[in-house]
N, C-alpha and C positions, 0 to 999 in steps of 0.2 A: 504494500500500500504506500502511495506517495506521501511523504511527510507533510504536515500542514505548513502553509506559507505564512508570511507576515500578514497581519490584519491590514486590509485596505485602508489607506490613509483617510479616505473620505468618511469612514466610520468614526474617526477619532478627532478630538479637538485639535486645531493647528498647534504644532510645536511638540506633540507627543509622537514618538516613533515606536514601532513594534519590531522586535528582533529576537534572536535566539542566541543561546550560549551552550555549547556542547561540554560534556564532561562535568556536569554539576551533580556530584554524588550519584552518578549513574544515569542522570537525566540529560535530555536535550531540552533545556528550560526556555520557555517563551516568556517574555516580559515586556511591559511597557515602560518607557522612561522619558523624562524631560529634564532639561538643565544639563544635558550631556555635552553641550558645545564648549563649555569652559572647564578644562581639566582641573582637578584639585578642589572642586566644590565639596563641602560636607554633604553627607548622604542621608536620605530618609528611605527606609524600607517599608513598603505597605503590603500587608498580608490579608488576603480576602478570606471570606467564610463560605458557607453553603446555603443555597446553591448559587454561587457567585463565581467571579472570574477576576483577573487583573482589570478587565473592562469596568468592573464595579467602582473603581477609583477614578474613572475618566473625568469626573467633574471637579476633582480637587488636585489632580496631578499638576496642572499648569499653574494654578495659584500658589501651590507650595514651591514649585520651581522658581516662581517669581520672588520668593523670599530669599533666594540665593542657594538653593539646594539642588543636588542631583537626586532626583526622585525615581525610585525603582519600584515597580509593582509586578511581581511574577504571577503567572498561572501556577499555582502550587501543585505539588505531586497529586495526581489523580484528576486534574482539571485541564480543560481548554486545550491549548496547542502545545503544552508541555508533554513530551513523550518519554518513554523508557520505563514506565510503570505498568504493572500488570492489573488488568481489570477483572481477572478471574475471581469469582467469589471464593473459590477454594485455594486461592493463591496464598503466598506468605504475607501475613498481616504485619510482620515485624517492620516492613518497609514503610508502613503508614503510622507507626507509633510517633508520639510527640517528640521523642528524642531524635528520631531520624528526620523529622520535619525541621527541627533546629539545625541539624547537620546540613540539610538542603540550603537553608538560609545562609549559613556560614560559607558553604561551597560557592554559592552564587556571588557573595560579596568578594571572596578571594579571587574568583575568576574575573571579576570586574575591577580588581585592583584596589578595593576598599579594605583597609585594616580595621575600620570601625564605622559605625553610623551614629549620627547625632540622635536619632530616635528610630525605634521599630514601632510601627503602628499596626495593630491588628483588629479586625472587625469580626464579630460572630465567632466562628471556630478559629479564625485567625487570631483572636484575642488570647486564648491559652497558648497558642504557638508563640506569639510575641512575648507573653509572660515568661514562658520557659526560656526563651532566648535571653531575656534580661536576667533571669534567675541563675542560669547556668553559666553565661558568658557576659558578665557585666562590663568586662574590659572592652568588648566589641560593641555591645548594644548599650549605649551610654545613657539612654532614657527610654521610657516605654509609654505609649498611649494605648489604653485598652478601650475598645468600643463595643458597646451593646451586651457583652458577656463578662460579668465580674469574675475575677480570679481569686479563689479563696485558699490558694496555696497547694503544695504537693500533698499527696496522701501520707498520713502518719502510719507508723507501725501499730498493729493491734496491741492493746494493753489489757491486762486482766486486773480489775479493781481488787478482787479477792480470790483466793484459791478456789478452784472449782466453778467459778462463774465463766460464762461464755465471753470471748473477746469482743471488745468494742473498739471503735476508732474515735479519735477526738475531732475528726472532720465530718462526722455524720455518716449516714448510710450511703452506700454506693449503689449505683444502678445494677451492679452484678448481684446485689442482695435479692434473692427471689421473693422475700416477704412483701416488698412494696408492690411488685407485679401481681402477686396473688391478691393483695388488698385492693388494688385498683380493679381487678377482674371481679371481685366480690361486691363491688358497689351496686346499688339498685339500678343504676345506669352503668353497665360494665364498661371499663375504660382500659387503656394501655398507654404507656409512656412512649412518646415519639422516638426517643433515642433507642429504646428497645426495638421498636418497629423498624427503624432504619438499619438495624443489624440483621433483619430477616432476609432470607434468600429471595423473597418475592418483591421486595421494596423497589428495586431498580426497574423491573419490568412494569410494575404498577404505575410508576410515574412516567417512564419513557414511552410506553405504548398504551397510554390511557385513551378512552373513547373521545375525550375532548381535544386530543392532540396536545403535543408538548407545549406549544405556544399558549393554548388555553389553560393548561395546567399551571404554567409559570405565571401567567397574568393573574390568575386567581390566588395563587400562593403569595406572590409579592403584594397584591392588594390586601389580602387577609391580614398580613403582618405589618402593614403600614398605618400611618395616621389617617389615611383615606378611609379606612374602615372604622366607623364611629363606635363600633363595639369594643375597641381597644381602650380600656380604662384601667390600667394596671394599678395594683396595690400590693404591699408586702404580704407574704403568706406566713402564717404563724409557725408552721412546723413541716417536716418532711413526712407527711401522712397522706393517705389516699384521699381523705376528705378535703384537706387543704389543697392538694395538687389538682383535684377535680375543679377548682375554681379557675384554673387556667383555661384559655381558649382551646378548642379542639385541635389546633395545629401543634399544640404541646401535649395535651392529654387527650388522646384520640378515643373515639368510640371503638370498643374492642373488635368489632367485626368489619371495620372499614379500613381501607388503605388510605394513603395520603391523597391520591387523586380524587377519591370519592369524598374525602373530608373537605377539600377546598372547593369542589365543584359548585356547591350551592352559593358560594360567596363570589362567584364570577361577577365582576363589575359590569354595569350597563354600558352601552355605547357612549352615552353622555359622560359617564364617569371616566371611561378610557380616554375620551377626547380631552377631558379636563386634567388628566394626569401629566403634569408638567415635568415630573422627575423621571418618567419612564415612557418614552414615546414608542409608537408601534415599530419604528425602525430599530430602536435600541432593544426592545423585547425580541424582535426578530433575530438579532445577533445572538442573544442568550439561547433562544430556541434552536437555532442552527447548530450552535456549539454543543449543547447537551444532546441534541438528536444524533450528532456524530459520535460523541464519546459515551453517552449514557451517564448515569449518576453514580455508578458503582465505585469509581475512584474516590469520590467524596464520602460515600457511605462506609468505605473501609475505615475512615477515621472514627466514625461512630462505633463501629465494631471494636476498635481498640479501646475506646473509652470504657466499654463494659467488660473488658478482658482483664483477668487477674494478672496476666503476663505484663501488661503495661503498668498496672498498679504496682506490682513488685518492682519493676524497673524504676518507676518514679519515686518509690520510697527511699531511693538513694539520697534524695534531696529533702527528706522529711525534716520539718522544723526550719528549713532555710527560708529566708525572706528575700523580697526584691528590694535592693538597697540603692538602686539608681532612681533619679526623679521619675515620678509616675503621675499619670492622670487618667481619668475615666470620663468617657463621653457616650451618651446614649440618647435616644429619642424619648421624649416625655410620654409617648404613647406605646412604649415598648415593654411588653410583658417579660422579655428576656432578662430584664434587670432583676426580676424577682423569682424566676423559675426555680432557683435553688435557694430556699430560705436561709437567710443569714449570710449569703456569699458576699453581697455588696458591703455589708458592715465589716465583715472579716477583712476584705481587701483594703478598705479605707483605714481601719484602725490597727491592724496587726500585720498583714501580709506585705503591704507596700509601706516601707518605713519612711519614705520621702514622698508621700502623697501630696501633690501640689494642688490639684483641683479635681472635683467630681461634679460634672454638669449634665443636666437633662435638658435637651433642646426642644422647645415648643414646636409643634407642627411637624414632628417627625415620629415615626414608629421605628421598626427594627432596622430599616435601611437608611440610617441617619445620614451617611455621607452622600447618598443619592437624593434623599428627600429634602435635606437642608444643607447643601454644600457650603454656602457662604458662612453659615453659623459654625460649621465644623472647622473651616479654615481659620476663622477668627479665634476659636478656642485653641486650636493647635498652635497658632502663632503666639498667643499669650503664653502657652505652655513652653514652647521652644525658647521664647525670649527669657522666661523665668529660669528654665533649667540649664 
């Protein structure tokens, strides 16, 4: 199969270029960049989430480059035009663990001649990747901006309070704990956690080959999690219990017998709502749809499978108790339930995990896709953070 080409320049804001770098921790990595014309500029690394791409940063790459930075936004392992990863459900998940995603980031920077970055900025699932970049290699990642997904630290080792009692962890229950799944299934309206669903063998086919088409699926999914859907009115949850989790919208706590395609279909926006969606035009949606139609979603879903794996948890316990000690900030949309999907995570990040937390801001008029929904506000907040840190 012919390898993917650079993105057509007509799809990108002027000044952003698309290119590839071979030999990035076994990948041929595709990335977008701006500010490359002047060698020696300090660097910003932007890490996207799911189901997103380097393209998801298109609205803020040039404004950040305008602040004097070389801005780099890769298609991460499992996504877009980056190749060299295995999409087989039965393939080796170790390549998709958080530690290897940090390795990808380091290899990309080394290949581009950057010994360090002024900041690593991660959105959604890119947020924990950015967090581990800063936690593991603070000498390279000199500050960190976490967006939409709070980071409450690496997993602790199990501890026994008294002899004979079952082990517990100080960071709360993990998705690999079967109890929460059984509790959700036992609710009067049986439910399941979306991260557990994303680990199933059927999830990729459900979304890639759904009746409404991949473009219709993505339009409804993006709309459902944005500020455009007025049903998004997030509030903190009291505990990691089935009853509390069931307060989350169904894109997080799904009906037990529905896939994600069926979950979001009833929330498909009207033609008028689509026409009024300034942050995601039909042309932009078409790019997402064509990319995920080509690659499928399994590459990104492998990340979720690692989250629920004991193998990754054991590996990350190497950093148990370690904090992020470089300057940090958090940015999210005011209408984003992702802030609260893990009870206590935001508070832990702000008070314990990030020891130099400079700012934590919720942006009005934005849901989960904050850097696309309200790019000017995000650039303003990032500029304040970069000036301070």
